[in-house]
C-alpha positions in Angstrom: -182.8 -45.4 -39.1 -180.0 -47.8 -40.2 -177.5 -49.6 -38.1 -177.9 -51.8 -35.0 -180.4 -51.0 -32.4 -179.0 -49.1 -29.4 -179.6 -52.0 -27.0 -177.6 -54.3 -29.3 -174.8 -51.8 -29.5 -174.8 -51.4 -25.7 -174.7 -55.2 -25.1 -171.8 -55.5 -27.6 -170.0 -52.8 -25.8 -170.6 -54.6 -22.4 -169.2 -57.8 -23.9 -166.1 -56.1 -25.1 -165.4 -54.5 -21.8 -166.0 -57.8 -19.8 -163.9 -60.0 -22.1 -162.1 -63.0 -20.6 -158.4 -63.2 -20.2 -158.3 -65.7 -23.2 -160.4 -63.4 -25.4 -158.1 -60.4 -24.5 -155.0 -62.4 -25.4 -156.4 -63.6 -28.7 -157.7 -60.1 -29.5 -154.2 -58.7 -29.0 -152.9 -61.0 -31.7 -155.6 -60.6 -34.3 -156.6 -57.0 -34.1 -155.2 -54.3 -36.5 -155.0 -56.7 -39.4 -152.1 -58.7 -37.9 -153.0 -62.0 -39.6 -152.6 -61.8 -43.4 -154.0 -58.3 -43.4 -157.5 -59.4 -42.5 -159.7 -57.3 -40.3 -161.4 -58.9 -37.3 -164.1 -57.3 -35.2 -165.0 -58.5 -31.7 -168.3 -59.2 -29.9 -170.5 -58.4 -32.9 -174.0 -59.7 -33.7 -174.4 -62.2 -36.6 -178.1 -62.8 -36.9 -179.4 -63.5 -33.4 -176.0 -64.4 -32.0 -173.0 -62.4 -30.6 -169.7 -63.8 -31.9 -166.4 -63.4 -30.1 -164.5 -62.5 -33.3 -165.5 -62.2 -36.9 -163.6 -61.6 -40.1 -166.4 -60.4 -42.3 -164.6 -60.4 -45.6 -163.7 -64.1 -45.1 -167.0 -65.0 -43.2 -164.9 -66.6 -40.5 -166.1 -66.7 -36.9 -163.6 -67.4 -34.1 -165.1 -68.4 -30.7 -163.1 -68.8 -27.4 -164.9 -71.1 -25.0 -164.6 -71.8 -21.3 -165.7 -74.9 -19.5 -169.4 -73.9 -19.6 -169.4 -74.7 -23.3 -168.4 -78.4 -23.0 -170.7 -80.3 -25.3 -173.2 -77.4 -25.3 -176.4 -78.0 -27.4 -176.6 -74.2 -27.8 -173.2 -74.1 -29.4 -174.3 -76.8 -31.9 -177.4 -74.8 -32.8 -175.4 -71.6 -33.1 -172.7 -73.2 -35.3 -175.4 -74.7 -37.6 -177.0 -71.3 -38.0 -173.7 -69.6 -38.8 -172.7 -72.4 -41.2 -176.1 -72.2 -43.0 -175.5 -68.5 -43.4 -172.1 -69.0 -45.1 -169.8 -68.6 -42.1 -167.0 -71.0 -41.1 -166.6 -71.4 -37.3 -163.4 -72.1 -35.4 -163.7 -72.9 -31.7 -160.8 -72.8 -29.2 -160.8 -73.6 -25.5 -159.6 -70.9 -23.1 -156.7 -73.0 -22.0 -155.6 -73.5 -25.6 -155.5 -69.7 -26.2 -153.7 -69.1 -22.9 -151.2 -71.9 -23.2 -150.6 -72.0 -27.0 -151.4 -68.7 -28.6 -149.0 -69.3 -31.4 -150.7 -72.5 -32.3 -154.2 -70.9 -32.2 -153.0 -68.0 -34.4 -151.5 -70.5 -36.8 -154.8 -72.4 -37.2 -156.6 -69.1 -37.8 -154.1 -68.1 -40.4 -154.3 -71.4 -42.2 -158.1 -71.1 -42.3 -157.9 -67.6 -43.7 -155.5 -68.5 -46.5 -157.6 -71.7 -47.2 
């Protein structure tokens, strides 16, 4: 059988339902190919990690972090894994997304057009 395991699909669905306010705000601005016609998906597995948002065609991961991520060793390991597998990773703090969504979208757009 192909495709993700049912427990992976269920966990991804749970993450999408329980998204933070910042994740919801960013999703409303990047869904439906709103940035340069690029498709993003949310809360999807990349290897052993679930990523907040991924543009697969550009191999770009966008993470929205709360205070629990401040200087997190786990985030460094995760970013290294993603980078070693060809992904670029952008990280934004919740307060940046909530307070400056236009700036966040601008940074994502600049990364997409390279």
